[in-house]
C-alpha positions as CSV (number, residue, x, y, z in Angstrom):
1,M,58.4,239.2,65.8
2,I,56.1,236.8,67.2
3,I,55.5,237.4,70.7
4,E,54.2,234.4,72.9
5,V,50.9,235.1,75.3
6,K,51.8,232.5,78.6
7,V,49.4,232.0,81.4
8,P,51.1,233.9,83.7
9,S,51.9,233.0,87.6
10,V,49.5,234.2,89.9
11,G,50.3,232.7,93.0
12,E,52.2,229.4,94.4
13,S,49.6,227.7,95.0
14,V,47.7,228.2,91.8
15,T,48.7,225.6,89.1
16,S,45.8,226.2,86.2
17,G,42.9,228.1,85.5
18,V,40.5,228.8,82.9
19,V,40.6,231.2,80.2
20,S,36.9,232.8,80.9
21,A,36.8,235.1,78.1
22,W,38.6,236.7,75.3
23,H,38.1,240.4,75.2
24,K,40.0,240.6,71.6
25,K,39.1,238.1,68.9
26,S,42.0,236.2,66.6
27,G,42.7,238.2,63.7
28,E,42.5,241.7,65.6
29,F,44.8,244.1,66.2
30,V,45.6,245.1,70.2
31,N,47.5,248.0,71.9
32,E,50.3,247.3,74.6
33,G,48.8,247.4,77.8
34,E,45.3,246.3,76.3
35,P,43.3,243.5,78.2
36,L,43.5,240.4,76.2
37,F,41.7,238.1,78.2
38,A,40.0,236.9,81.7
39,L,41.7,234.3,83.7
40,E,39.9,232.6,86.3
41,T,41.6,230.5,88.7
42,D,40.6,229.1,91.7
43,K,41.5,231.6,94.1
44,V,41.2,235.1,91.6
45,S,40.0,236.4,88.6
46,T,42.8,238.7,86.8
47,D,42.6,240.3,83.1
48,V,46.0,239.0,81.2
49,V,47.2,242.1,79.5
50,A,49.4,242.6,76.0
51,E,52.8,242.9,76.4
52,K,53.4,244.5,72.9
53,S,51.5,246.1,70.0
54,G,50.1,244.1,67.2
55,V,47.8,241.5,65.6
56,L,46.2,238.6,68.2
57,E,46.3,235.1,67.1
58,T,44.3,232.8,69.9
59,K,45.6,229.3,70.6
60,V,43.0,228.1,72.7
61,P,39.2,228.6,73.2
62,E,36.9,230.3,75.9
63,G,36.1,227.8,78.7
64,Q,39.4,225.8,78.1
65,E,41.5,225.1,81.3
66,V,45.1,226.2,81.2
67,K,48.1,225.6,83.4
68,I,50.4,228.0,84.2
69,G,53.0,228.9,81.8
70,E,51.1,227.4,78.8
71,I,50.8,229.5,75.4
72,V,47.3,230.7,74.7
73,A,48.1,232.9,72.2
74,V,50.8,235.0,69.9
75,I,51.0,238.2,68.9
76,D,53.0,239.7,65.7
77,D,54.3,243.0,66.2
78,S,55.5,243.1,62.5
79,K,51.6,244.3,61.8
80,Q,51.5,247.4,63.8
81,T,50.7,249.5,60.8
82,S,48.1,247.4,59.4
83,K,45.2,248.1,61.5
84,P,45.2,252.0,61.4
85,D,45.5,252.0,58.0
86,K,42.2,249.8,57.6
87,E,40.3,251.7,59.9
88,E,40.9,255.1,58.0
89,K,40.0,253.8,54.4
90,P,35.9,253.3,55.6
91,K,35.8,257.0,57.4
92,K,36.9,258.5,53.9
93,K,34.4,256.9,51.8
94,E,31.4,258.0,54.9
95,P,31.0,261.5,53.2
96,E,30.7,260.1,49.7
97,E,28.1,257.7,50.5
98,K,26.1,260.3,52.5
99,R,25.7,262.9,49.5
100,K,23.7,259.5,48.1
101,E,21.8,259.1,50.1
102,P,18.1,260.5,49.7
103,E,17.0,263.2,51.5
104,S,14.6,261.5,53.1
105,Q,17.1,259.6,54.6
106,K,19.2,262.7,56.6
107,K,16.7,264.1,58.4
108,P,16.8,261.2,60.9
109,E,20.0,261.0,61.1
110,A,19.9,264.5,62.0
111,V,17.6,264.2,64.6
112,A,19.5,261.2,65.9
113,A,23.2,263.2,66.3
114,S,21.1,266.1,67.7
115,V,19.8,263.4,70.9
116,D,23.5,261.6,70.8
117,R,25.6,265.3,70.8
118,G,25.4,265.3,74.7
119,R,26.8,261.0,74.9
120,P,30.5,260.3,74.2
121,E,31.3,260.2,70.6
122,S,31.4,255.9,70.5
123,P,31.4,253.7,73.6
124,P,34.0,251.1,73.4
125,P,33.6,247.6,71.6
126,A,31.5,245.0,73.3
127,T,35.1,243.2,73.2
128,D,36.5,245.8,76.0
129,L,34.3,245.1,78.5
130,S,35.7,243.7,82.2
131,P,34.7,240.4,82.5
132,A,32.3,241.4,85.9
133,V,30.7,243.7,83.2
134,R,30.5,241.4,80.3
135,R,28.6,238.9,82.7
136,I,25.9,241.0,83.7
137,V,25.8,242.3,79.9
138,D,25.3,238.5,78.6
139,E,22.8,237.8,81.8
140,E,20.6,241.0,81.2
141,K,20.4,240.8,77.4
142,L,21.6,244.3,77.4
143,E,22.9,246.3,74.7
144,P,26.4,247.8,75.7
145,E,26.2,250.5,72.7
146,K,23.0,251.8,74.0
147,I,24.6,252.6,77.4
148,T,26.3,255.9,78.7
149,G,29.7,255.0,80.2
150,T,31.4,256.9,82.6
151,G,34.7,254.9,83.2
152,Q,38.0,256.3,81.2
153,G,37.1,257.1,77.6
154,G,33.7,256.2,77.9
155,R,34.3,252.4,79.2
156,L,31.5,251.0,80.7
157,T,31.8,250.4,84.3
158,K,29.7,247.7,86.7
159,A,27.4,250.4,87.8
160,D,26.9,251.6,84.7
161,V,25.1,248.4,83.4
162,L,24.0,248.1,87.0
163,K,21.7,251.0,86.5
164,A,20.2,250.4,83.0
165,V,19.2,247.0,84.4
166,E,17.4,249.3,87.6
167,N,16.0,252.0,85.1
168,R,14.7,249.1,82.9
169,G,13.1,247.5,85.8
170,K,10.8,250.5,86.8
171,A,9.9,251.4,83.2
172,E,8.7,248.5,82.3
173,P,5.3,246.9,83.7
174,P,5.3,243.9,86.5
175,E,4.1,241.6,83.8
176,V,7.0,242.4,81.3
177,A,9.5,242.5,83.5
178,V,8.5,239.0,84.8
179,A,8.2,237.6,80.9
180,K,11.8,239.0,80.1
181,A,13.1,237.3,83.2
182,E,11.5,234.0,82.8
183,E,13.5,234.4,78.8
184,K,16.4,235.0,80.7
185,I,16.1,231.9,82.8
186,E,15.2,229.4,80.0
187,P,18.4,229.2,78.2
188,R,20.1,227.6,81.0
189,E,17.1,225.4,81.9
190,V,16.7,224.0,77.8
191,Q,19.1,223.7,75.0
192,P,18.5,225.2,71.8
193,A,19.0,221.7,70.1
194,H,16.8,219.2,72.2
195,D,14.4,219.3,75.3
196,A,17.0,218.3,77.8
197,R,15.7,217.7,81.3
198,F,19.0,218.8,82.7
199,I,22.4,220.6,81.8
200,R,25.9,219.2,82.5
201,K,28.8,221.9,82.8
202,K,32.3,222.1,84.8
203,M,32.3,223.8,87.9
204,S,34.3,226.9,87.7
205,P,37.7,226.5,89.5
206,L,36.7,228.8,92.2
207,R,33.5,226.9,92.8
208,R,35.6,223.9,93.1
209,K,37.8,225.4,95.2
210,I,34.9,226.5,97.2
211,A,33.7,223.0,97.2
212,Q,36.5,221.0,98.3
213,Q,37.2,223.6,101.2
214,L,33.9,223.0,102.8
215,V,34.1,219.4,102.5
216,M,37.9,219.7,104.1
217,A,36.4,221.7,107.1
218,Q,33.0,219.5,107.7
219,H,35.4,216.1,107.6
220,T,38.4,217.9,109.5
221,A,37.2,220.2,112.4
222,A,34.8,219.0,114.8
223,I,32.5,222.2,114.4
224,L,29.8,223.1,116.6
225,T,27.2,226.7,116.6
226,T,26.3,228.1,119.4
227,F,23.7,231.4,118.9
228,N,22.6,234.8,120.7
229,E,20.8,237.6,119.8
230,C,22.2,241.3,119.9
231,D,19.9,244.7,120.3
232,M,20.8,246.8,117.6
233,R,19.1,250.0,118.8
234,T,21.8,251.7,119.9
235,V,24.0,251.1,117.1
236,Q,21.6,252.3,114.8
237,E,21.0,255.4,116.6
238,L,24.9,256.2,116.6
239,R,25.0,255.7,112.9
240,R,22.0,257.7,112.4
241,S,23.3,260.7,114.7
242,K,26.8,260.5,113.3
243,Q,26.1,259.7,109.7
244,D,26.7,262.9,107.9
245,E,29.5,264.3,110.0
246,F,31.4,260.9,109.8
247,T,30.7,260.7,105.7
248,K,31.4,264.6,105.5
249,K,35.0,264.0,107.2
250,H,36.1,260.5,105.9
251,G,34.2,259.9,102.5
252,I,32.6,256.8,103.2
253,K,29.4,255.8,104.8
254,L,29.5,254.3,108.4
255,G,28.4,250.7,108.4
256,L,27.9,248.1,110.4
257,M,30.8,245.9,109.2
258,S,33.2,248.1,111.2
259,F,31.3,247.6,114.4
260,F,31.0,244.0,114.3
261,V,34.8,244.0,113.4
262,K,36.4,246.4,116.2
263,A,33.2,243.7,118.5
264,A,35.4,240.8,117.0
265,V,38.8,241.8,118.2
266,E,37.6,242.6,121.7
267,A,36.3,239.2,121.9
268,L,39.3,237.6,120.4
269,K,41.2,239.5,122.6
270,A,39.0,238.5,125.6
271,V,39.0,234.6,124.5
272,R,42.5,234.6,122.5
273,V,42.0,230.8,122.1
274,V,39.3,231.5,119.3
275,N,42.1,233.3,117.3
276,G,43.9,230.4,117.2
277,R,44.4,227.1,115.1
278,I,45.2,224.0,115.3
279,D,48.3,222.7,113.1
280,G,48.7,218.5,113.3
281,D,49.7,218.2,116.8
282,D,50.6,221.9,117.8
283,F,48.0,224.4,118.9
284,I,48.9,228.1,116.9
285,Q,48.0,231.0,119.0
286,N,47.8,233.9,116.8
287,N,49.1,237.7,118.4
288,F,47.6,239.8,115.7
289,Y,44.1,240.3,114.0
290,D,43.7,239.8,110.4
291,I,39.6,239.6,110.1
292,G,38.4,237.8,107.0
293,V,35.3,239.4,105.5
294,A,32.9,237.2,103.5
295,V,31.7,238.8,100.0
296,G,29.1,237.2,97.7
297,T,30.1,237.6,94.1
298,E,28.7,236.4,90.9
299,R,31.7,233.5,90.6
300,G,30.9,232.8,94.5
301,L,31.9,233.6,97.9
302,V,35.6,234.7,98.2
303,V,36.8,236.2,102.1
304,P,39.4,239.0,101.4
305,V,41.5,239.7,104.8
306,V,41.7,243.0,106.8
307,R,45.0,243.1,108.2
308,D,45.7,244.3,111.5
309,A,42.2,245.5,112.0
310,D,43.2,245.9,116.0
311,K,45.1,249.1,115.1
312,K,42.5,250.4,112.5
313,S,40.0,253.2,113.0
314,F,36.3,252.8,112.1
315,A,37.2,255.0,108.8
316,D,39.9,252.5,107.9
317,L,38.1,250.0,108.2
318,E,35.1,251.1,106.4
319,R,37.7,251.7,103.5
320,D,39.0,248.8,103.3
321,I,35.6,246.7,103.1
322,A,33.8,249.2,100.4
323,D,37.6,248.7,98.3
324,Y,37.6,244.8,99.0
325,A,34.2,244.4,98.4
326,G,34.3,246.5,95.1
327,R,37.4,244.8,94.0
328,A,35.8,241.1,94.6
329,R,33.0,242.2,92.4
330,D,34.5,243.4,89.6
331,G,37.5,240.2,90.0
332,K,39.8,242.2,90.7
333,L,41.2,240.7,94.1
334,K,44.8,239.3,94.8
335,L,45.9,236.2,96.0
336,E,47.6,238.2,98.7
337,D,44.3,239.6,99.4
338,L,42.9,236.3,100.8
339,Q,45.5,234.7,102.2
340,G,46.4,234.5,106.2
341,G,43.0,235.4,108.2
342,T,42.8,234.5,111.5
343,F,39.0,234.8,111.8
344,T,35.9,235.2,109.6
345,I,33.2,237.3,109.6
346,T,30.3,236.4,107.1
347,N,26.8,238.4,107.3
348,G,23.9,236.6,105.3
349,G,21.9,239.2,107.0
350,V,22.3,241.2,103.7
351,Y,20.5,237.9,101.6
352,G,17.3,238.3,104.1
353,S,18.8,235.5,106.1
354,L,17.7,235.1,109.9
355,F,19.4,232.1,111.3
356,A,22.2,230.0,109.8
357,T,24.9,228.0,111.2
358,P,28.2,229.4,109.0
359,I,30.9,226.9,108.1
360,L,34.6,227.6,109.3
361,N,37.1,229.0,107.0
362,P,40.0,226.4,107.2
363,P,42.4,226.4,109.2
364,Q,40.9,228.8,111.1
365,S,38.8,228.3,114.6
366,G,36.1,230.5,114.4
367,I,33.9,232.1,112.2
368,L,31.0,234.5,113.5
369,G,27.6,234.9,111.8
370,M,25.9,238.2,111.1
371,H,22.0,238.3,110.0
372,K,19.1,240.2,109.1
373,I,17.9,243.0,111.4
374,M,14.2,242.2,112.4
375,P,11.8,244.4,114.8
376,R,10.3,241.8,117.7
377,P,8.5,242.1,120.8
378,M,11.7,242.1,123.7
379,A,10.9,242.3,127.7
380,I,12.8,245.4,128.8
381,D,12.4,245.7,132.7
382,G,9.5,244.6,132.8
383,K,7.8,245.5,129.6
384,V,7.3,244.6,126.2
385,E,9.1,246.9,123.9
386,V,9.7,246.6,120.1
387,R,13.3,245.9,119.5
388,P,15.6,245.7,116.2
389,M,17.1,242.6,116.9
390,M,19.8,240.3,114.7
391,Y,20.5,237.2,115.4
392,L,24.3,236.0,116.0
393,A,26.2,232.8,115.7
394,L,29.6,231.6,116.3
395,S,30.9,228.7,114.3
396,Y,33.6,226.8,116.1
397,D,36.3,223.9,116.2
398,H,35.1,222.0,119.4
399,R,39.0,220.4,119.2
400,A,40.5,223.7,120.1
401,I,37.4,225.7,121.6
402,D,35.5,225.0,124.5
403,G,32.0,225.7,124.9
404,K,32.5,227.9,128.0
405,E,34.7,230.1,125.6
406,A,32.7,230.0,123.0
407,V,29.6,231.2,124.6
408,T,32.3,233.9,126.3
409,F,33.2,235.0,123.3
410,L,30.0,235.5,121.8
411,I,28.6,237.3,124.6
412,K,31.7,239.5,124.5
413,V,30.7,240.7,120.9
414,K,26.7,241.0,121.7
415,D,28.1,243.4,125.0
416,C,30.2,245.4,122.6
417,I,27.2,246.1,119.8
418,E,24.7,246.6,122.7
419,D,27.0,249.4,124.4
420,P,29.2,250.8,121.7
421,R,31.4,252.7,124.4
422,K,33.5,249.8,125.0
423,L,34.5,250.0,121.6
424,S,36.7,253.0,121.1
425,L,34.6,255.5,119.2
426,D,37.5,257.2,116.7
427,F,34.9,258.7,114.6
């Protein structure tokens, strides 16, 4: 029986996507529940799995845009037993072939066998890699069969390949690492066939959506940004003193973002208009606090939403943020994870940004920008002291929010960070 593999619906607003990678090739045997291909849309990236076991026949190539419901492959489940039989035959021939080999060739194999004894018997083939892992392997030119997988069944995880990249960098002299980096960049800039001065390629659905949203925000809202700075010394000292206890109790580290989510919620309660949005000729005042936390991924920026942030503890916030960040980078976010935020926080400081003006995330009316913490000389009680300082930026829709309200909001955030006792410290 022939089973059609169709592009699944991943949300009401999503009408198409791109087959970014086939995990299985045409003619290969696939098991029920095994990932077939990665579908990338303007909202999420997800793996589509086989509904039945059988032999796969693909209908569209990688990189092609497809509509929701379109047939992209078929599976012939009448050939279920053909694959195992083919795999058994080579295994029976191996002992005979090894007997014919010269004695000199057997010794290196024995040494290799003893070295590999502690590793998994055989790492999963390259086709079993997740989209995020495959992307790193391709970009860094790694050999997956030489990396030990820590995932289920020896499967390579993102942490495994990132560790391999890090270890490779440590082992190589700087000049070798630079040379390899240049080699990696060259294929992107120069086509093998011609020495082209530029390469034209289609933007991914997510990048197109980001572009549309940013332009829409600039054209629709009257965006203005106000700035302030806050002394991070008290928060840093609090994190240092409570880190071990917090980690032991909750199984997760106490980060900075949970403090800013808590501070933002307090500021939103004090200046309620920032938690609202314009809808046509109406203004909608939200009385709930769903805070979007921007996460940078290889595919682009996504903003998963922490639901009911006002009702969550520091530990709950840290778990949610870590979970969203991990799933965002692995392309595992669901559409509902990205919908319904009332306010957004973005942290350019993780990339070293000292000062920036964030763009609104429509239809929200405000976005808080965090930046790099830098030790700077400050005048404290008539004396000059070096303090860890962070610039804060609030971009807001001036159609709904006046300057006084925006400044009051940002000062409230600053006060809560500089004196965390104003937050509910439920460590």
